N, C-alpha and C positions, 0 to 999 in steps of 0.2 A: 504493497500498499504506499501510497507519497505521503510522503512527511507531512505533518498540519504546521502551516507555518504563519499561520495566527488564530487568532483569537474566534471562534466559533460563533459568537451569539450575532453579529450581523449576517452572516452565514443563515441562521435557523430563521431569525425573523422572517427575510427573504421568505426562506423555506416553506414558511407557516402561511405568511399573505398570497405566496403566487397558489398555495395548493387549496386555499380557502376559496380565492376566485376562480380555480377552476371548478371547484363543488359546486357553488352557486352558479357557473352557468351551465352544469348541468355536462359537460366536455368531458372525449375521455383523452386518455395523453394521445394517443393515437390519432383523435380529430382535430386536436392543437394546432401537435407536430404540423397534421396535412396543411394547415389554414397557414402556420406560421412559416414556417418551411425549418423551423427551429425541430432539430431529433428526441426521436422520445427518449433515447440514453439522455439527452443532453437536457430534457425537460424531467427527466426522473432522478437524474442527478441535483439538479435545481431545487425540487420539490424533498430532496432526503440530505441539504447542504453537505454535498459532497463535490468539494472543489472549491475555485474562486469563480461567482459569478460575473459572467460578459455584461456591461452595458449596455450594449446594444442588444443583449437577448432579453433583458430586463425592458427597454424601451420598445423592444417590439412587443411584450406580454403586456407593459400597459395598455397602449393601445388597442391591441387581439382584444383587453377586455371592458376596452371603455373606462378607465380610468385615469387617464390626461388631465390634469391641471388639479387633481385631486392633491392632500394636504398627504396621505398614503403613498402615492405615486412619488412624491420628493424625496419621502423617508428613505422609498427605496433604492431611489437614486445615490441618496446619502449612503445608506447600508452598503453598497455594492465596492464606494469608495473606503469604507470603514473593514469592509472582507479585505481589500488587497494590501492591510499595512499588514507588517511583520508582527508577527513576535516576540517578546525580549529572549523566548528559548532560540532560536532561530541562529543567534552566535555560537550553539555550542554543538560539537560533531553530532552527526547523523547514529552513530553508533552509541551513542547517550543517550539521543532520544527515541531512534525506536529499538533498535536491539530485541532482546525480548518480551519486551512487555509496553511496548508503545506510550511510553512517558509524554512523549509531545500530545496525546490526547487529553492525557490527563490535565495536563498544565494548562492548555486549554480551554477545558472547563473550569478549571478551578480559579483563572485570573479573573474571570466574569461572576463569580459565583457571589451574592450577598451573605448565603450561610451555607456552611459546611457544616453538616451532624455525621461524623465518626464514628467506627468503632473498631478495633484494631488488639491483635494479640494475635503472634506472642510479642508484637515489642512495642512500645511505645508511640501515640500519635508522633508521626513524623515531624508534623510542624513544631511538635514540642522535643524536640530531641537536641539531643548537644551535637558539637562537631563529633568526640568522640565519641560517639555513641554510635553514630549516623554510616561513621567512619569503619567501625566496628561488624556493621553488620553488610555494608559493603564490600568490606577485603575477607569476615568470616564464613559469610553464611552465601553471599551474590559471590565471591568467586571473582570480583572486578579487578582488571587491569591496573593499576598504578593510575596511568593516562586519565581510564576513567571514572579515577575514587575523585580527582581535584575536580573534575568537571563536575560532578554532583555534589558534591559539597560546594560549588556555585550554586548548581542551581536551587540548594538547598535552602542556600543565604535568601535569594532571591524569594523564595516562595513565602518565607519566616515574614520576610518585608510588609508581605500584605497583610501581616496582621497589625502593622504598625501604622502604614501612611499607602495608598493607592491613588491614582494619577484626581481617574473620574466618577472613584468611588468610595463610600467609606471602607474604612478597616473592616476584613474580613472575619463573619462571626465565626466562630471553633466551637462547637457543642461536640465533648469527645465524652468517648465512654472507652474506659481500658481493662481488659481482665485482668486481675490480679495476679495471675501468672506472670503479667508483662512486668510487675514490681520486682520480683523475686528471680527474674531470668538474669542472671549473669552473663552478660554482651561486653565484650569486649577484656576487660578484669572487673574483680569489684571496685576497685575504686572509680573506675568509669560509671558502671551500676549507683554507683555512692552521688557521686555527681550527678547523674540524670536524675534520681528524683530528688537533689536540689533545687535542681533545675524546674523540676516538676511544683512542688511547693512554691516558688517564684513563679511562675508563668499562671498557677492556675489563681492569682488573685489580679491578672486582668481583667479590663472589665469587659473586653470582647471574648475572652477566654472561661468557656464552662467546661468542668473536668469532672469526671465521675469516675469510680472505681466499681467494676459489677463483681461482688466477694466473690469467693469460693463457696461462702454456704447460701449464696443464690440458689432459686432452682435453675436449669438449663432453659433458655429462652431461641425461640427462634430468634435466626440470625446469629448468633454466639459465637459459632463455629468458622468464620470466615470474617477477614476484614473487608470493608467496604465503608465509603463515600457517598452522602446523599448531597447534590449542591442545590441552592435553592437559588432563582431568580427573580431580580426585581420588575422585569419587563414579562408581560402575559406572555408574549408571543414568543418566548422562552420556555420550553417545558422544562419543569425540575427534571434531574434524575440521579444513576444512584450508577456509582464506580468502583465495581468488584472487583478486589485484587488480590490473584493467585500468584503460585509460580510461574505460570504458563502468560501471564501479564493482566491487562483492565476488561474488564468484559461491562458493557456499558448499556443499560436497563434505563430507555425511557418511555414505555406504554405508560403510559396516563395511571392505569388501576394498577402495575405492578410497582410503580416507585409510591403510590397513596399506602400500599402493602408496605414496604421498606418504613414507608414514615413511623407505621402503627407500631412496625419492628421497635425501632430504636425511639419510639416515646416509653413502649412496657420496657427498654434494656436500663432508660433515666431511671424508669420507678420503680426496678427492681436494683439498682444501684443504690451506693452512699449516696449519702448528702453528698455536697461540695465539700462541707468543711469535717465530713465522717473520711470524708475521701483521701481528704488533708492529715487525718489524724491517723489513716492506716501508711501511707508514704512515708509519713516521720517516725510514725515507729517501727518500720521496718528498717528505715536509713541507720535508726540508733540501736537496733537487734545488730547488726553488721560487728561482727569484733572486728577490734583494731588491726589483727597480725592480717587478718586476709587480704584486706587496702596497700600492703605494701609488696605483694608479688603478685604478675600478670595474671592471670586465670584463660584459658580457651574459652569462649564460646561452649557454653552448656547450659542445659533446660532452666534448672530454678537453685536459686542459691539455696543453699539447705538449714538457715537460722528461720525460724517462722517469728513473726512479732510476740511482743510482750503481749 
């Protein structure tokens, strides 16, 4: 698949409008293609937000549907220009952005979201990770080469900036649930884990960050077995979506009914999780229970720290 070279919001808005107009007209793709001389494959790509839209094609469709001079037509032409703008991630190597997990697509969706509702295991949420923790994940679990690790860390820094400041949007609101096992899994070394727990205690107090721990004591809940992010958008023309993260890469769900299911599931995870204050108390207890001698020697990635909270 070609690299996603820019934010997808403009393309998705164009797709929604063109699909709505065609539905209102009662025309099939084949009928529109015959009368506009735009191929059915190109029309299909436009209605599915695939590839960069061309201004000439969009103008032809505006005329075909009789929308010349309308506010929506003017918006469409502006969105065509917006869709041509490169995303900040295009400065990085294609192997890093695409590779096995299609990080470029995830970044395109995350960049324009106003809210990200995430669930993670066995690692803490990506936007709350320290450099050392993230580097250990890239090196010890993903087996990334050193030249990619440096770029991935730069990408992570840029993503974190979205929680502080964005050019045309308010800072991203993060509602995160992480499984208790993530607080005990030693990543890199015990000292790396301790520093990461300290980072969670600090970052969880930020106004736009809500962090909950799903404890071992909670009953199993739907969606608790895989990592995912629900991205919500300010424009009704951009359907909220789910990005499920697996070892094979990201899998996108944009069907409204399925997205609604995941939103409800995430609400349940929050409800069954510890409160923000109790989550911080658990994080603090696990950090304080780590023996000082274990912090001096590096340790390979392993599943769980041996110490339980007091």
